[in-house]
N, C-alpha and C positions, 0 to 999 in steps of 0.2 A: 977637352974638345966640346964646343957648343952643340946643343941639340937643335937650336933654332938657326935659321938662315941669317947670315951676317950682312945686313943691308946697310946702305948709306943713304943719307937724306939731306934735304935743304928746305928750310921754311921760307915761304914767300908771304909778303904782306904784313900788315900791322894789326888791324882790328877785324879784317875779313880774311883770315889766313888760309893757305892751303900748304900741304906738305908734298914735296917732290921726292920720290924714292927712286934710287938707282939700283937696278937689279943686274947682277952678273948672269951669264948663261945658266939656266936651270935653277936660279934663285926664285923664291916666291914670297908674296906678301898676302895677308888675309885682311878682309874688311867686312863691315856690315853692308848689306845690300843698299845701293843708292849712294854710297860715299864716294865712288870714283868720279873724278873730274875729267881726266884725259889720260891717254896712254899712247905710247909709241908703237909703231908696227913691230911685230915679233912677239908681243906679249899676248898670251892667251888666258882667257878667264874660264873658270869652272865653278859651278855651284856645288857645294859639298853639304852633307848632312851632318850636323853636330856643331861642336864648338871650336873647330879649327885646330885641335891638338893632333898629335901624332898617334893617338890611340888606335889600335887595330881591332878588327872584329866587329860584328854587328852589335854586340852588347855594349861595347865601349862607345860606339856612335850613338846608340839609343840613350845612354846615360848623358852624353854631352848635349843631345837635343833636348832631353828633359830639363836639364839645367837652364837652357835658354828659354824654354816655355815659362818657367817659374819667374824669370826676370822680365818677362814681357817681350822678349826679343823674338825674331823669326827663327824658325827651325833650321834655316839654312844660312850659310856664309859663303862668301865668294873668295876664291883663291886666284891670284894673278901670278902667272909664271912666265918667265922669259924663256921662250923656246928658240930664240935666235942664237947667233954665235958671237954677238957683241953686246956691250952694255946697253940696256934700254931703261927708259924712265917712264914712271906713271905718277899721277898726282891724285891726292884725296883732299876734298874741300870740307871746311867746317860747315855745319848746318845752320849756324846763326852767329852773329857778331861775338867775338871773344878771342881766345888764344888757344893754340895747339901746344900741348905739353909733351915733349919727348921724354921717355923714361927708359933706362937700361935696366931690365930686371936682374941682370947678373950683378949689378951694383947695389941692389936693394934686397938681397937675400932670396931672390927667386920668386918673390910674391909681392903683389900690390893690391890693396883693397880700394875700390873706387865706386862712385855712383854708377848705377846701372845704365844710364844714358850717355856716359862720358867717353866710352871707348869709341875710337875712330878707326884705327887700323894697327897692324903689327906685322912683324916678321913671322913667316910660317914656322910653327913649332911652339908658339905661345898659346897656352890654353886659356879659354875664357869660361869661367865657371861662376858659381854663386858662393857667397859668404854669409852664413847665418850668424847673427849675433846671439851669444849665449844668454844674454840678460833679457828678461821679459820686458823691462822698461823700454829698452831700445826696440824691441819687437813690436810692441803695441803702439808706441807713440813716436817712433823715429821717422815716419814718413819715408824719405829716401834712404834712411839709415838701416831699416830692418833687413831687407834683402838687398845686399850690395854685390857688385861683381867682384871677382878676384881674377887677376891676371897672374898666371904662373908660367915659369920658364926661365930662359937665360938670354932672351933676345930683346930687341927694341920694340916698344909699344908706344902708341900715340893716343893721348886723351885730348878731349876738347871741353872747354868750360867757358862761361860767359863773363864779359867784362875784363877786369884786370885780375891776373893770377898772382897770388902770394905763396911762395914756398917758405914754410916755417919749420925750422929744426928745433925740436923740443928737447930740453935737457931732462935727465932723470928726475921724475917727480913734478916737473913743470906742467901746469894745467891751463887749458885754454877753453873758453866757452865760445861756441860758434853757432850761428843760425843753421838749422838742419839742412837747408837747401844750399848753403854756401860751402859746405864741406865737400870737396871734390874727390880727394884720395888721401890715403895714409899708408905708411909702411906697416908690415904685419905685427910689429912689436908695440904699436901704439895701443893703449888701453882706451876703449871707446864706450860711451854710455850716453843716455838721455836723462836730462834733469828738468824738473818742473821749475817754472819761473819763480814760484815761491809765494807771491802775493796775488790775491784774487783781483785787486784793483789794477795791478800792473798787467796781469794776464789779459783782462778784459779790455782795457783802454790804452795799453802801451803800444799796441800795433806790432809787437814782435812775436806773437803767438804764445801758446801755453808752455812750450818746451823748447829747449836748445840742446845742441850736442856738446858734450864735454870730451876732450881728448887729453890724455896724460902721457907724458914722455917716459922713457926716451923714444925717439922716432921722428919721422918727418911727416908733415901734413901739407896738402895743397888746398888753398882756399880761393873761391871765386867771388868777385864783388857783385856780379849780376846773374843770379840763377835764372834759367829760362822761365821757370814758373812765375817768378816775380815780374819779368818782362811781359809775359803773356797776360798776367792779371792787369797790368797797366794798360796794355793795348785794348783788352776787352772793356775796361772801365771807360776808356776814352772813345770807344766806338759808338756810333749812333744805335740806340735801342729801338726795336720795333720796326726796323727796315727803313727808317727815315734818314735824312741827310743832316750832317752837322756843319753849320756855317758860322758858329759863334766865334771861332778862333780867327776867322778871316774878316769878320765885320762886314763893312760895305764892300770891300774888295772881294771877299769870299762870295758874297751874293752876286756880284757882277760876273765873276768867273764861272759860277754855277748857272748863270742864265736867269737869275731871279729878276723880277720886275721891281 
């Protein structure tokens, strides 16, 4: 018997996706604050203290809240419960262009390690905690890799990542090098570490950073083609500096539309 609620879902869209979840009476889903897009009448929401797990008692809730502080998340989560007598639907939207990844934790050994900003929503009963890497290299240089989230339970969870998503099943001993920002999630048996690029010239002028993540099978990893940090850097680099306007890309037409003489 599952501890998590058994929800059904449907994905909508292509690059700007949202997930529609179907709740039976008294079924619930949990999500980060601000992720909800719409919900039908009969669904009630409640703000809870902690990580969304079924832990009881004040101490358990404090531990869950503490874990969320470490990962930079809010102290609170939102629970959506169908209080009606018929099936009801609610939807959660992705925060930026990319894909929503549905994962069934019962098929992944009850645990998934993911980037701390990738969690979107889940069935009630899924616990959202932190995963410390045992290796100091991953800790000091991993960026997104040091403090990662872990999802535990036996229910459905939904992640979001940027660009195109690749699921890669690694064979025993198979090794893959990945940009630290592109690693979205991995199963619990994947060996993970951070490696130095190796050559000073490559590190300084190659544009790929000083370190990359290495993952070693057996296990499954999910990789994104466009991390939000990379997208944000490009937007910032293209934005006008000092409060001015940028008309270079439009040329004469851009000047005309902006009202320049």
